[in-house]
Each structure stands twice: as structure tokens, then as C-alpha cells.
C-alpha positions in Angstrom: -11.0 -35.8 64.9 -12.7 -34.4 67.9 -9.9 -31.9 68.2 -10.5 -30.6 64.7 -14.2 -30.4 65.3 -13.5 -28.3 68.4 -11.2 -26.0 66.5 -13.8 -25.5 63.8 -16.5 -24.7 66.4 -14.2 -22.2 68.1 -13.4 -20.5 64.8 -17.1 -20.3 63.9 -17.9 -18.7 67.2 -15.1 -16.2 66.7 -16.4 -15.3 63.2 -19.9 -15.0 64.6 -18.7 -12.7 67.3 -16.9 -10.5 64.8 -20.0 -10.3 62.7 -22.2 -9.2 65.6 -19.6 -6.7 66.7 -19.5 -5.2 63.2 -23.3 -5.0 63.1 -23.3 -3.3 66.5 -20.6 -0.8 65.3 -22.5 -0.1 62.1 -25.7 0.6 64.1 -23.9 2.9 66.4 -22.4 4.8 63.5 -25.9 5.2 62.0 -27.2 6.5 65.3 -24.3 9.0 65.6 -24.8 10.1 62.0 -28.5 10.6 62.4 -27.9 12.5 65.7 -25.5 14.8 63.9 -28.0 15.4 61.1 -30.7 16.3 63.7 -28.3 18.7 65.3 -27.5 20.4 62.0 -31.3 20.6 61.2 -31.9 22.2 64.6 -29.1 24.6 64.0 -30.4 25.6 60.6 -33.9 26.1 62.0 -32.5 28.2 64.8 -30.6 30.4 62.3 -33.7 30.8 60.2 -35.7 31.9 63.2 -33.0 34.3 64.3 -32.5 35.9 60.9 -36.2 36.1 60.0 -37.5 36.9 63.4 -37.1 40.7 63.0 -38.4 40.7 59.5 -41.4 38.6 60.5 -42.1 41.0 63.4 -41.9 43.9 61.0 -44.2 42.2 58.5 -46.7 41.5 61.3 -46.5 45.1 62.4 -47.2 46.4 58.8 -50.0 43.9 58.4 -51.6 45.1 61.6 -51.3 48.7 60.6 -52.8 48.1 57.2 -55.6 46.2 58.8 -56.3 49.1 61.2 -56.2 51.7 58.3 -58.5 49.5 56.2 -61.0 49.2 59.1 -60.9 53.0 59.6 -61.6 53.6 55.9 -64.4 51.0 55.9 -66.0 52.8 58.8 -65.9 56.1 56.9 -67.4 54.4 53.9 -70.1 52.8 56.0 -70.9 56.2 57.7 -71.1 58.0 54.4 -73.2 55.2 52.9 -75.6 55.5 55.8 -75.7 59.3 55.4 -76.5 58.8 51.7 -79.1 56.2 52.4 -80.8 58.5 54.9 -81.0 61.3 52.4 -84.6 61.9 51.3 -85.3 61.4 47.6 -87.8 64.3 47.6 -85.0 66.8 48.3 -82.2 68.2 46.3 -78.6 67.4 47.0 -75.2 68.2 45.5 -72.8 65.2 45.5 -69.0 65.6 45.0 -66.7 62.7 44.2 -63.1 63.6 45.1 -61.9 60.5 43.4 -63.5 61.2 40.0 -63.4 65.0 40.5 -67.0 65.3 39.4 -70.0 67.1 40.8 -73.6 65.9 40.5 -77.0 67.5 41.5 -79.7 65.0 42.3 -83.3 66.1 42.7 -86.3 63.8 43.3 -84.0 60.8 42.9 -82.7 61.9 39.4 -79.4 63.5 38.4 -80.3 66.8 36.8 -76.8 68.3 36.5 -73.2 67.1 36.5 -69.9 68.7 35.8 -66.1 68.2 36.0 -64.6 69.9 39.1 -61.3 70.1 41.0 -60.9 69.2 44.7 -58.2 69.3 47.4 -54.7 68.2 46.4 -54.0 66.5 49.8 -50.7 68.2 50.4 -49.6 69.8 53.6 -47.8 73.1 54.5 -46.2 74.1 57.8 -47.2 77.7 58.8 -46.2 79.2 62.1 -45.7 75.8 63.8 -49.0 74.4 62.5 -49.6 72.0 59.7 -52.2 73.0 57.1 -53.8 70.1 55.1 -55.2 71.0 51.7 -58.0 68.4 51.6 -61.7 68.7 50.6 -63.7 67.8 53.7 -65.5 64.5 53.5 -69.0 64.1 54.8 -72.3 65.9 54.8 -72.4 69.7 54.6 -75.0 72.3 53.6 -75.1 75.5 51.5 -75.0 78.3 54.0 -75.1 81.2 51.5 -74.8 82.2 47.9 -72.5 85.0 46.7 -72.0 86.8 43.4 -68.6 88.3 42.4 -66.9 86.8 45.5 -63.8 88.5 46.9 -61.0 86.2 48.2 -59.1 87.3 51.3 -56.3 84.8 51.3 -55.1 83.3 54.6 -51.5 83.5 55.6 -50.7 80.1 54.1 -51.2 81.6 50.6 -48.3 84.0 51.0 -46.1 81.3 52.6 -46.9 78.9 49.8 -46.1 81.5 47.1 -42.8 82.4 48.9 -41.6 78.8 49.1 -42.5 78.2 45.4 -40.2 81.0 44.5 -37.5 80.7 47.1 -38.5 83.9 48.9 -39.2 84.8 52.5 -42.3 86.4 54.1 -42.7 89.4 56.3 -45.9 90.8 57.8 -46.6 94.5 57.4 -48.6 95.5 60.6 -50.2 98.8 61.4 -47.5 101.2 62.6 -44.7 99.1 61.0 -42.5 100.0 58.0 -40.7 97.8 55.5 -37.8 98.7 53.2 -39.3 98.5 49.7 -36.1 97.2 48.3 -35.2 94.5 50.7 -38.3 93.7 52.8 -36.4 94.4 56.0 -38.2 96.1 58.9 -37.3 99.7 59.4 -37.4 101.2 62.8 -37.0 104.7 64.3 -39.5 106.5 62.2 -39.8 110.2 63.1 -41.1 113.0 60.9 -38.1 115.3 60.4 -35.3 112.8 60.2 -37.4 110.1 58.5 -38.4 112.4 55.6 -34.7 113.3 55.1 -33.9 109.6 54.6 -36.9 108.9 52.3 -35.2 110.1 49.2 -32.6 107.3 49.5 -34.7 104.6 51.1 -38.3 103.9 49.7 -40.5 102.2 52.1 -43.8 100.4 52.5 -46.1 101.3 55.4 -49.8 101.6 56.3 -51.7 104.8 55.8 -55.0 104.1 57.6 -56.0 100.7 56.4 -54.2 100.7 53.1 -50.6 100.0 52.0 -48.6 102.8 50.5 -45.3 103.1 48.7 -43.4 106.1 50.0 -40.3 107.4 48.2 -39.8 110.4 50.4 -41.3 112.9 48.1 -44.6 111.3 47.5 -46.8 108.4 48.5 -48.9 106.1 46.3 -51.4 103.5 47.3 -50.6 100.0 46.1 -53.3 98.3 43.9 -55.7 95.9 45.6 -55.5 92.1 45.1 -51.9 92.1 43.9 -49.0 90.2 45.6 -46.6 92.7 47.2 -42.9 92.0 46.9 -39.9 93.8 48.2 -36.7 92.4 46.8 -36.7 88.7 47.7 -39.5 89.1 50.2 -43.3 88.8 50.0 -45.0 91.4 52.1 -48.2 90.2 53.9 -50.7 93.1 54.4 -53.3 93.2 57.2 -56.4 91.2 56.7 -58.7 94.3 56.5 -56.6 96.1 53.9 -57.6 96.5 50.2 -54.4 94.8 49.2 -55.6 91.6 50.9 -58.7 91.4 48.8 -58.4 89.4 45.5 -61.1 89.6 42.9 -61.6 87.1 40.0 -59.8 84.2 41.7 -63.1 82.6 42.8 -64.9 83.3 39.5 -68.3 84.9 39.3 -70.2 82.8 41.9 -69.6 81.0 45.2 -71.6 78.7 47.3 -70.5 78.9 51.0 -70.2 75.6 52.9 -68.6 77.0 56.1 -65.2 76.8 57.7 -63.6 78.5 54.7 -64.8 75.9 52.2 -67.0 76.5 49.2 -68.0 75.6 45.7 -66.9 78.4 43.3 -65.4 79.3 39.9 -61.7 79.3 39.1 -59.1 81.4 37.3 -57.3 78.1 36.3 -59.9 76.3 34.1 -57.1 74.2 32.5 -56.7 72.3 35.8 -60.3 71.2 36.1 -60.6 67.4 36.6 -57.5 67.3 38.7 -57.0 67.4 42.5 -55.2 70.7 42.7 -57.3 73.0 45.0 -56.6 74.0 48.6 -59.8 72.3 49.7 -62.6 74.1 47.9 -64.5 72.6 45.0 -63.8 74.4 41.7 -66.0 74.6 38.6 -65.7 76.2 35.2 -67.5 79.5 34.5 -70.5 78.0 32.7 -70.9 75.2 35.2 -70.8 77.3 38.3 -73.3 79.8 36.7 -75.7 76.9 36.1 -75.2 75.4 39.6 -75.7 78.8 41.2 -79.1 79.0 39.5 -80.1 75.4 40.6 -78.7 75.4 44.2 -80.7 76.7 47.1 -79.5 77.8 50.6 -79.9 74.7 52.8 -79.2 72.2 50.1 -77.3 69.1 51.2 -73.8 68.7 49.9 -72.4 65.2 50.2 -68.6 64.9 49.6 -66.9 61.5 49.4 
């Protein structure tokens, strides 16, 4: 009997040992499984960081740039607001909104005149290694002078812009120079006897004093003022002081000079009023610029925003 009891005790101990071993093994497996899961999670996190790191850095850079631009714009608005607040209500001011393309005249705190206008188009043009920006200047200016029947002497960028619009090239006609009237190529070696012999076959453009003439060898005729000069596929740029560089009618009947080449004037393109299409000046229709010309005084403040 004691023998059987001993055997049963031994068997119970064996079974208990197996159970404990199984529990220990199961616990170890759980630990291993959890450890592998943690490793996979860490690996996934690392992959996310590696793949999104560059994008996150790019997003941070864009955010910083936008914040800097916003701060700069805010400073400009604050400065302009301060200028406007400092403006005396007893005076007269011309206010131009480049966003609305509208012009207002305020006198003694009241708006006494308003009109649709056109302001700078904001594009750029490379001319002789420099970049010209066609923007209306923002800030506080003053009317420096008033002019009736203004004459426009276009800068070089006008000829460059026209040439690029039409797929043409540009050549300058300088005093003493000669240009082939058919091709726009420069002609050299001018001398009276031999030159006149060639003229019948090769019409040219050259300066006679301060004016541009067309010479066909037998006669010369002065080119009309204020007209674009073309020679084949070339636009010819005359000297600044020549009549051909003086354009009438482009600026309308009246002009208010603001300095640095900017002004408020009429336009020969009334259908474009209300749009940002100018090269920097403020354009008005004929009736509106005539009215403003009567109201405005030299020294009046012009606030553009």
C-alpha cells in the first residue's frame, strides 16, 4: 500500500513539474513574441521617419518662407496704414488701390471723386542684362507737375517688348550709323562717291542731324514721328532726342507727374481700364483724367496701395 502511495506521489510531482515547465515555456514565448512586435514597431517608426524626414523638412522650409513673406507684407500694410493715418483731413489726397484698380480723391475727409483706372501688370522683362519690373510703386508720392498734351518718349524696354511680342529683333540706330532698310543689318564703309553708287540697290536708314531718314540713293525722306520703325524682321530704335522717339496720344490729353517716370495719365486703350495692364503708371479714361486734372494741385499727396 505504501508503495502505491509513493508511486502516486511521484507521478503527481512529475505532472506538476510538466505543468510548471509548460507555463514557463508559454511565458517565454509571449516575451519573445512581444519583443518581436516591439522590434517591428520600431522598424516601422524608423522607416516613417526616414521617408518623411525630407518631406517634413521641406514643409518646414516652406512654412518658414511663407511666414517671412507674411511678416514682410504685414509690415508694408502697417507702414502704409500709419502713413494714411498721419495724413491730415484738411488736405486733399489722391488714393489709388492697385487691387481694385480704382482711384479716389479725398478732400477734407470726404471722397469727392472716384474712377476706374489701370495699374501695373506686375510682369518682368530682361533688357540689356537688367530686369525691369512693371509694377505701380506702393507708398506715398506727390504730384510734381501737371502737363497737357503730354508726349511719351518710350524707354528702350518698349522696343524690346514689342519685338518679343512679334518674334523680331532690335537694333539701335545711333548718330553716324546706318542700317539696311530691308534687313535691319548695320551697314559700314559709308563714303560719298561709292556709297551713292550703291544706294539705288540698297535703301538705308540713317540720321540726318537729329532725325531719321529713309535714303533710296536718289532721294531722302524723313520718317514720321511717333511711329515704330521696322526694317524687315527688325525694330529700329532711334536716338532719344529724335522726333521719331516722340509719341503723341499714347498718354491721353493730360498727365500728372509723380517722379521717376511714373504718372497718372490718359490712355489710348480705354477698353483695358479696370485691369492691371500698365507698365507702372496709373491710367484713366479721357473724361476722368480731364476731371482729375482740374481737381488736382501740384503738391497733392498720392497714396498708392
